[in-house]
C-alpha positions as CSV (number, residue, x, y, z in Angstrom):
1,M,-1.3,0.4,24.5
2,H,-0.4,-3.0,23.5
3,K,2.8,-3.5,22.3
4,H,3.4,-4.3,18.9
5,H,6.8,-6.1,18.2
6,L,7.6,-4.5,14.7
7,R,8.5,-7.9,12.7
8,R,5.7,-6.5,10.0
9,P,5.3,-3.2,8.5
10,A,3.8,-0.9,10.6
11,R,0.3,-0.3,9.3
12,L,-0.3,-3.9,9.7
13,A,1.0,-4.3,13.3
14,L,-1.6,-1.9,14.6
15,A,-4.2,-3.8,11.9
16,T,-3.0,-7.3,14.1
17,A,-3.3,-6.0,17.6
18,T,-6.1,-4.0,17.0
19,A,-8.0,-6.8,15.2
20,T,-7.4,-9.1,18.2
21,A,-7.4,-6.7,20.9
22,L,-10.9,-5.0,19.9
23,T,-12.6,-7.8,17.9
24,G,-11.1,-10.9,18.5
25,G,-10.4,-11.1,14.8
26,L,-7.7,-12.7,13.1
27,L,-5.4,-10.6,10.8
28,T,-2.1,-11.7,11.1
29,L,-0.7,-11.2,7.7
30,A,2.4,-9.0,7.4
31,T,1.5,-5.9,5.0
32,A,2.9,-2.6,4.4
33,T,1.4,0.6,3.3
34,S,0.1,2.0,0.3
35,A,2.0,4.8,-1.4
36,T,0.5,6.4,-4.4
37,A,3.1,7.7,-7.0
38,A,3.9,11.2,-9.0
39,D,1.0,13.0,-10.8
40,S,-1.6,11.5,-9.2
41,V,-4.9,13.3,-9.4
42,Q,-5.4,10.0,-12.2
43,V,-3.5,7.3,-10.4
44,P,-0.4,6.4,-12.4
45,Y,0.5,2.6,-13.1
46,A,4.0,1.6,-13.0
47,D,6.1,1.0,-16.1
48,F,9.7,-0.6,-15.5
49,N,10.2,-1.7,-19.0
50,G,8.9,1.3,-20.8
51,D,6.6,-1.0,-23.1
52,G,3.1,1.3,-22.0
53,T,1.7,-1.5,-19.9
54,G,1.3,-1.2,-16.3
55,D,3.4,-3.6,-14.3
56,V,2.9,-4.8,-10.6
57,V,5.3,-5.4,-7.6
58,A,4.0,-8.0,-5.2
59,S,6.5,-8.6,-1.9
60,A,7.4,-11.8,-0.5
61,H,9.0,-10.4,2.5
62,G,8.8,-13.2,4.4
63,A,10.6,-15.9,2.0
64,Y,13.5,-17.9,2.9
65,V,16.8,-17.0,0.2
66,S,19.4,-19.0,0.4
67,G,18.3,-20.6,3.4
68,R,17.7,-17.3,5.5
69,Q,14.5,-16.9,7.0
70,S,12.4,-13.5,6.4
71,A,15.2,-12.2,4.1
72,G,12.7,-10.9,1.5
73,Q,12.1,-10.8,-2.4
74,I,9.8,-9.2,-4.7
75,V,8.4,-10.0,-7.8
76,V,7.9,-8.0,-10.8
77,L,4.8,-9.1,-12.8
78,Y,5.4,-7.2,-16.1
79,G,1.9,-6.4,-17.6
80,T,1.2,-8.1,-21.3
81,A,-2.1,-7.8,-23.7
82,T,-3.7,-11.2,-21.4
83,G,-2.8,-9.6,-18.1
84,V,-0.2,-10.8,-15.3
85,S,1.4,-14.1,-15.0
86,S,4.4,-15.6,-13.7
87,A,5.0,-16.5,-17.4
88,K,6.6,-12.8,-17.5
89,R,8.1,-11.7,-14.0
90,T,11.3,-11.1,-12.3
91,T,12.0,-12.1,-8.9
92,I,14.8,-10.5,-7.1
93,S,16.4,-10.6,-3.2
94,Q,18.8,-8.8,-2.1
95,N,21.9,-11.7,-3.4
96,T,20.4,-10.8,-7.1
97,T,23.7,-9.2,-8.6
98,G,23.7,-5.6,-8.7
99,N,21.2,-5.0,-5.6
100,P,23.3,-3.4,-2.8
101,G,23.2,-5.2,0.6
102,T,23.2,-9.1,1.1
103,A,20.2,-11.1,1.8
104,E,19.8,-12.0,5.5
105,A,17.7,-13.4,7.9
106,G,14.8,-11.0,8.9
107,D,15.8,-8.0,6.6
108,G,12.3,-8.5,5.2
109,F,13.7,-6.8,1.8
110,G,10.4,-5.6,0.3
111,A,8.0,-4.8,3.2
112,E,7.2,-1.5,1.2
113,S,8.0,0.1,-2.1
114,A,6.9,2.8,-4.1
115,Y,7.7,3.7,-7.8
116,A,8.7,6.6,-9.9
117,D,11.3,7.5,-12.7
118,F,13.5,8.8,-9.9
119,N,16.6,9.0,-12.5
120,G,14.6,10.8,-15.3
121,D,15.4,8.3,-18.1
122,G,12.2,7.3,-19.1
123,Y,11.5,3.8,-17.2
124,D,10.3,4.1,-13.9
125,D,12.4,2.8,-11.1
126,L,11.5,1.4,-7.6
127,A,12.4,2.6,-4.0
128,V,12.3,-0.3,-2.2
129,S,13.3,-1.0,1.3
130,S,14.3,-3.8,3.9
131,P,13.2,-2.4,7.4
132,W,14.5,-4.9,9.8
133,E,18.1,-4.9,8.2
134,K,21.1,-4.8,10.7
135,V,23.4,-2.2,9.7
136,G,27.2,-2.1,11.3
137,T,25.9,-2.8,15.0
138,D,22.7,-1.3,14.5
139,T,20.0,-3.8,15.1
140,N,16.7,-2.7,12.8
141,G,18.4,-0.2,11.7
142,G,16.7,-0.8,8.3
143,G,17.9,0.0,4.5
144,V,16.5,1.5,1.3
145,A,17.4,1.0,-2.1
146,V,16.8,2.3,-5.9
147,L,16.5,-0.5,-8.1
148,W,16.5,0.8,-11.9
149,G,14.2,0.4,-14.6
150,S,15.5,-0.3,-18.0
151,A,14.2,-1.8,-21.2
152,S,14.5,-5.5,-19.7
153,G,12.5,-3.9,-16.8
154,L,13.9,-4.2,-13.0
155,T,16.9,-6.6,-13.3
156,G,18.0,-5.8,-9.2
157,K,20.7,-3.1,-10.4
158,G,20.5,-0.2,-8.1
159,V,21.8,2.0,-5.6
160,T,21.5,2.8,-1.8
161,I,19.8,5.4,-0.4
162,A,21.7,6.3,2.8
163,D,20.2,6.9,6.1
164,P,21.2,10.3,6.9
165,A,20.6,10.2,10.6
166,P,21.1,6.3,12.0
167,S,21.1,7.2,15.5
168,S,18.0,9.4,15.7
169,H,15.5,6.2,14.5
170,D,15.2,3.0,13.8
171,Y,13.3,1.1,10.5
172,W,14.5,3.4,7.9
173,G,12.5,2.9,4.8
174,K,9.0,1.3,6.9
175,D,6.9,3.8,5.0
176,L,7.7,5.3,1.4
177,A,6.1,7.4,-1.0
178,A,6.7,9.2,-4.0
179,G,5.9,12.3,-5.6
180,D,6.8,15.8,-7.1
181,F,6.1,17.8,-4.0
182,D,7.9,20.5,-5.3
183,G,6.5,20.6,-8.5
184,D,9.8,20.6,-10.5
185,G,9.3,17.9,-12.8
186,K,11.5,15.5,-11.0
187,A,10.1,12.7,-8.8
188,D,11.0,13.0,-5.1
189,L,10.9,10.3,-2.4
190,A,10.0,10.5,1.2
191,V,11.1,7.8,3.7
192,G,9.7,7.1,7.1
193,N,11.1,5.6,9.9
194,S,10.1,5.1,13.8
195,S,10.4,8.7,14.5
196,N,7.9,11.5,13.3
197,T,11.0,12.9,11.1
198,I,10.1,12.4,7.8
199,H,13.2,12.6,4.9
200,V,12.7,13.8,1.5
201,F,15.1,13.1,-1.4
202,K,14.8,15.7,-3.9
203,G,14.3,14.4,-7.4
204,G,17.3,14.1,-10.1
205,F,19.0,11.1,-8.6
206,D,22.2,10.4,-10.2
207,S,23.5,6.8,-11.0
208,T,25.2,6.6,-7.4
209,G,22.3,7.5,-6.0
210,T,22.6,11.1,-4.6
211,P,19.6,12.8,-5.0
212,G,19.1,16.7,-6.2
213,G,19.1,17.7,-2.4
214,R,17.0,16.4,1.0
215,Y,15.2,18.1,3.4
216,T,13.4,16.8,6.5
217,I,9.7,17.4,7.4
218,K,8.1,16.8,11.0
219,P,4.1,16.4,10.9
220,P,2.6,16.1,14.3
221,I,2.5,12.7,14.6
222,Q,3.4,10.2,17.5
223,N,7.3,10.1,17.9
224,G,9.0,7.0,18.3
225,S,9.7,5.1,21.7
226,N,11.6,2.0,23.3
227,D,7.9,0.5,23.5
228,Y,6.9,1.0,20.0
229,P,8.6,2.2,16.7
230,Y,5.6,4.9,15.9
231,G,6.5,7.3,13.4
232,P,4.0,7.3,10.1
233,M,1.7,4.7,9.6
234,S,1.7,5.3,6.0
235,L,2.8,7.6,3.3
236,T,0.5,8.8,0.6
237,A,1.1,11.2,-2.3
238,G,-0.8,12.7,-4.5
239,D,-2.2,16.2,-5.9
240,V,-5.2,17.1,-3.6
241,N,-5.5,20.8,-4.4
242,G,-4.9,20.6,-8.0
243,D,-1.9,22.9,-8.3
244,K,0.2,20.2,-10.0
245,R,2.7,19.8,-7.1
246,T,2.5,16.5,-5.4
247,D,0.7,16.5,-1.6
248,L,1.6,14.1,1.2
249,I,-0.9,12.2,3.4
250,V,0.9,11.1,6.6
251,D,-1.5,8.6,8.7
252,G,-0.1,9.0,12.1
253,Y,-0.3,6.9,15.5
254,E,-1.8,9.5,18.3
255,T,-2.8,7.5,21.5
256,R,-6.3,8.5,22.7
257,T,-7.4,5.4,24.6
258,D,-5.3,3.0,26.0
259,Y,-5.5,1.3,22.7
260,G,-4.8,4.4,20.6
261,W,-6.5,5.6,17.5
262,N,-4.9,7.2,14.6
263,T,-4.8,10.7,13.2
264,N,-3.9,11.5,9.5
265,Y,-2.5,14.7,8.2
266,Y,-2.9,16.2,4.7
267,V,0.5,17.9,4.1
268,P,0.6,20.3,1.0
269,G,3.4,20.6,-1.6
270,T,4.7,23.9,-2.1
271,A,7.2,25.5,-4.6
272,G,9.5,24.9,-1.6
273,G,8.6,21.3,-1.2
274,L,6.6,19.6,1.5
275,S,5.1,22.1,4.2
276,A,4.4,20.3,7.5
277,G,3.8,23.6,8.7
278,D,0.5,23.5,6.8
279,A,-0.5,20.0,8.2
280,E,-4.1,19.6,8.3
281,A,-5.7,16.8,10.4
282,L,-8.2,14.5,8.4
283,K,-10.2,11.6,9.1
284,P,-8.8,8.3,11.0
285,G,-7.5,5.4,8.7
286,I,-4.2,3.4,8.5
287,I,-4.3,2.8,4.4
288,T,-4.7,6.0,2.4
289,A,-5.1,6.1,-1.7
290,I,-5.6,9.1,-3.6
291,G,-7.2,9.5,-6.8
292,D,-10.2,11.8,-8.9
293,I,-13.1,10.0,-7.9
294,N,-15.5,12.8,-8.9
295,G,-13.5,14.3,-11.8
296,D,-13.5,17.4,-10.8
297,G,-9.4,17.4,-11.3
298,Y,-9.0,17.5,-7.8
299,G,-7.3,14.3,-5.6
300,D,-9.8,12.6,-3.2
301,I,-8.5,11.3,-0.3
302,V,-9.7,7.8,0.9
303,S,-8.6,5.9,4.3
304,G,-9.5,2.8,5.5
305,A,-10.2,2.4,9.2
306,G,-11.0,-1.3,9.7
307,W,-11.6,-1.4,13.2
308,D,-14.6,-1.7,15.4
309,S,-17.1,1.1,16.9
310,T,-15.9,-0.6,20.6
311,T,-13.6,-2.4,22.1
312,E,-14.0,-5.9,23.6
313,D,-15.5,-4.4,26.8
314,G,-17.8,-1.5,25.1
315,T,-15.4,1.3,25.1
316,P,-16.3,3.8,22.3
317,V,-14.0,4.1,19.3
318,P,-14.2,7.7,17.8
319,D,-15.3,8.0,13.9
320,A,-15.5,4.4,13.6
321,A,-18.0,1.5,12.6
322,N,-18.3,-2.5,13.2
323,G,-16.6,-4.2,10.8
324,G,-14.6,-1.2,9.7
325,K,-15.2,2.0,7.9
326,V,-13.7,4.0,4.8
327,N,-13.6,7.5,5.1
328,I,-13.7,10.0,1.9
329,T,-12.5,13.4,1.7
330,Y,-13.1,15.3,-1.5
331,G,-10.2,17.9,-2.9
332,S,-10.3,21.2,-3.5
333,T,-8.9,24.0,-4.7
334,S,-7.8,24.8,-0.8
335,G,-7.0,20.7,0.0
336,P,-9.2,18.5,1.4
337,A,-13.1,19.6,1.9
338,T,-16.1,17.5,2.5
339,T,-16.4,14.0,3.8
340,A,-18.2,11.0,3.6
341,G,-18.3,7.3,5.0
342,I,-18.7,4.1,3.3
343,T,-19.3,0.8,5.5
344,Q,-20.5,-2.4,5.1
345,N,-24.2,-1.2,5.6
346,S,-24.2,1.5,2.7
347,G,-26.4,1.3,-0.3
348,N,-25.8,-2.0,-2.0
349,V,-22.4,-2.9,-0.3
350,P,-22.3,-6.5,0.1
351,G,-22.1,-7.9,3.4
352,T,-23.2,-6.8,6.9
353,A,-21.1,-5.1,9.1
354,E,-20.2,-7.3,11.7
355,K,-17.4,-6.8,14.2
356,G,-14.0,-7.9,13.0
357,D,-14.5,-7.8,9.3
358,G,-12.1,-5.3,8.6
359,F,-13.4,-3.6,5.7
360,G,-11.1,-0.9,4.9
361,W,-7.9,-2.6,5.7
362,E,-6.7,-2.2,2.1
363,L,-8.1,-0.4,-0.7
364,D,-7.0,1.2,-3.5
365,L,-8.2,3.5,-6.7
366,G,-8.1,3.3,-10.7
367,D,-10.4,4.0,-13.4
368,I,-11.9,0.2,-14.3
369,N,-14.0,1.2,-16.6
370,G,-12.6,4.5,-18.2
371,D,-15.1,7.3,-17.9
372,G,-12.8,9.6,-16.1
373,Y,-13.9,8.8,-12.4
374,Q,-11.6,6.8,-10.4
375,D,-13.1,3.6,-8.8
376,L,-12.5,1.9,-5.6
377,V,-11.6,-1.7,-4.4
378,V,-12.1,-2.0,-0.9
379,A,-10.9,-5.3,0.9
380,S,-12.5,-6.7,4.3
381,P,-10.0,-9.8,4.7
382,N,-11.2,-11.0,7.8
383,E,-14.6,-11.6,6.7
384,D,-15.8,-14.6,7.5
385,I,-17.6,-16.8,4.5
386,D,-20.2,-19.8,5.1
387,G,-18.5,-20.6,8.4
388,A,-14.9,-20.2,7.0
389,A,-13.3,-17.7,9.3
390,N,-11.1,-14.9,8.0
391,T,-11.9,-15.8,4.6
392,G,-12.1,-12.7,3.0
393,Q,-13.7,-10.6,0.3
394,V,-13.2,-7.4,-1.7
395,T,-16.0,-4.9,-3.2
396,V,-15.6,-2.7,-6.3
397,L,-17.6,0.4,-6.0
398,Y,-17.3,2.6,-8.7
399,G,-16.5,6.8,-9.4
400,S,-19.3,8.8,-10.5
401,A,-19.7,13.0,-10.6
402,N,-21.2,12.6,-7.5
403,G,-18.6,10.7,-5.7
404,I,-18.4,6.8,-5.2
405,D,-21.8,5.1,-6.2
406,T,-22.5,2.9,-3.1
407,V,-26.0,1.6,-4.9
408,S,-25.2,0.9,-8.6
409,G,-23.0,-1.2,-10.4
410,V,-21.5,-2.4,-7.0
411,Q,-19.2,-5.8,-6.9
412,G,-18.6,-8.2,-4.4
413,L,-15.8,-11.0,-5.1
414,A,-14.8,-13.9,-3.0
415,Q,-12.8,-17.0,-4.0
416,S,-16.4,-18.6,-4.0
417,T,-17.3,-16.3,-6.7
418,A,-18.0,-17.8,-10.0
419,G,-14.7,-17.6,-12.4
420,V,-12.7,-16.5,-9.2
421,P,-9.8,-19.5,-9.2
422,G,-9.3,-21.2,-5.6
423,N,-12.1,-21.7,-2.5
424,D,-13.1,-20.4,0.8
425,E,-10.9,-21.5,3.1
426,K,-10.2,-20.5,6.8
427,N,-7.7,-17.7,7.1
428,D,-7.1,-17.6,3.4
429,L,-7.3,-13.6,4.2
430,F,-8.5,-12.7,0.6
431,G,-7.8,-8.9,0.0
432,A,-4.6,-8.9,2.1
433,D,-3.8,-6.0,-0.1
434,V,-5.3,-4.9,-3.2
435,K,-4.3,-3.5,-6.8
436,L,-6.1,-1.8,-9.7
437,D,-3.4,-1.2,-12.5
438,D,-3.9,-1.1,-16.2
439,V,-1.9,-4.5,-16.8
440,T,-3.4,-5.3,-20.1
441,G,-2.7,-1.4,-21.7
442,D,-6.3,-1.1,-22.7
443,G,-6.8,2.3,-20.8
444,K,-8.6,0.5,-17.9
445,A,-7.8,-0.7,-14.7
446,D,-7.7,-4.2,-13.7
447,L,-7.4,-6.1,-11.0
448,V,-5.1,-7.9,-8.6
449,I,-6.0,-9.2,-5.2
450,G,-3.2,-10.7,-2.2
451,S,-4.0,-13.3,-0.1
452,Y,-2.7,-15.2,2.5
453,E,-3.8,-18.8,1.6
454,N,-1.8,-22.1,2.2
455,A,-0.6,-21.0,5.9
456,G,1.0,-18.1,5.0
457,N,2.6,-18.9,1.6
458,G,0.2,-16.2,-0.1
459,G,-0.9,-16.0,-3.6
460,L,-2.6,-13.5,-6.2
461,T,-5.5,-13.2,-8.1
462,Y,-5.8,-11.6,-11.4
463,L,-9.2,-10.4,-12.6
464,P,-9.2,-8.1,-15.7
465,S,-11.6,-5.3,-16.8
466,N,-13.9,-5.9,-19.8
467,G,-14.0,-2.6,-20.2
468,T,-16.9,-1.7,-18.4
469,K,-16.5,-3.7,-14.8
470,I,-14.2,-6.2,-13.4
471,T,-14.7,-9.6,-14.6
472,T,-13.8,-13.2,-13.8
473,S,-13.2,-13.8,-17.7
474,G,-9.7,-14.3,-18.2
475,S,-8.7,-14.4,-14.8
476,R,-6.1,-16.7,-13.3
477,A,-4.3,-17.5,-9.6
478,V,-0.3,-16.4,-9.6
479,A,1.6,-18.9,-6.9
480,P,4.5,-18.2,-5.3
481,S,5.8,-21.7,-6.3
482,T,5.8,-20.7,-10.1
483,S,7.1,-17.2,-9.4
484,G,10.8,-18.3,-8.2
485,L,10.2,-18.2,-4.2
486,S,10.4,-20.8,-1.5
487,T,7.4,-21.9,0.0
488,T,9.4,-22.9,3.3
489,G,8.1,-20.7,6.1
490,S,5.4,-17.9,5.3
491,P,6.8,-15.9,2.4
492,A,3.4,-14.2,2.6
493,F,3.4,-13.5,-1.6
494,G,1.2,-11.0,-2.5
495,A,0.4,-9.1,1.0
496,V,1.8,-6.0,-0.3
497,F,1.9,-4.4,-3.4
498,A,4.0,-1.2,-4.4
499,D,2.2,2.0,-5.0
């Protein structure tokens, strides 16, 4: 097993090493995990200022703050009738007034985040972590804060969610997910770390950050070690079985070969909270989203396994495809049910499945055309285009009563697509993260794409929905330099979006 130094969130630490070791591909960006927020059969949108329009949080966890390398920042882009831009935004670091903690080199503030209305005041709040923060004498102990939403949006005012067991693990907050796991109408917060114990903070947080209670679950994933802080690779929340309680998908690490392959687990929500004793193994993938693709009232689980079907020496990889694979497990009243797989050789999916493309490294769900079926965007950030290595592209696939349609309406988008800002350049990693979010308030999901361009500065591309599909009309780029970020070093703006 390759040892991965966690200077980036865990999911892409694995992705980076896997891409390099198994495909020779370059996937050097630092990104975190996706975790769908509460009540998520229909994927919700964050609304931090209560104006009814979706807002987007983009991480720049590699950003310099007051000269401190990789202290980290987040940029909140507020939705408007014309979408998102740097004209209406808030940039927050740990030095922002009211934010607990202090910006220090290597903290990685913003590496992971999840939103929900944790205090029940009608404004969404943001749980955000700095997994490499030194806590006392505990190097890489990690920190988690909840920043409160308000009529002014996220201002940086917040509280610390203290680690209840700091001596038992490191990297507190390296994975986060928000949902109503016990169905009491209050948003809960699940917090991961380097161990296989996940801490769940019950909803009803007060102004000091005290939750309504706390418990732990231990799904059957690999525990941490001195070699690598495994724990969960990502946490994703959504209602898979339609019982109005949020379930949790734990993308876990499990050793199967010298390289290691992951197993994911469905952990159902119950009246007593998450029940790890009823965990069920799922298809692999290290990034997951949940939404109702076929309109049957049950959340469907979509996981991206961006690695190839064989290692460099020809060793077969279980349940994989060259160029990457997306696994869909449809929900039902009893939980996960039938499964289907999508590759770049499926239907009219653009491109050809080739080793190292990374199809499925990132993905998200949202209803682009308002037909009641969740649509899917899949990134292949390592895609080579016209000889430019690791340029990247994204694919948009539409939901239907029969599930994801890989034939009709499929869209392929790159920076060389007419109307998309920018150009295809080596190592842009277009699709470093992707987000479907109704940022115009018209009830249709628009697309925001992160990249790693300009030597890791990063950037966002906004592509709106025209009510039928994603369009380039009204598109724009959002740069770190106009978003309150220093471009010293590699801020990696847009490598992670809050979910």
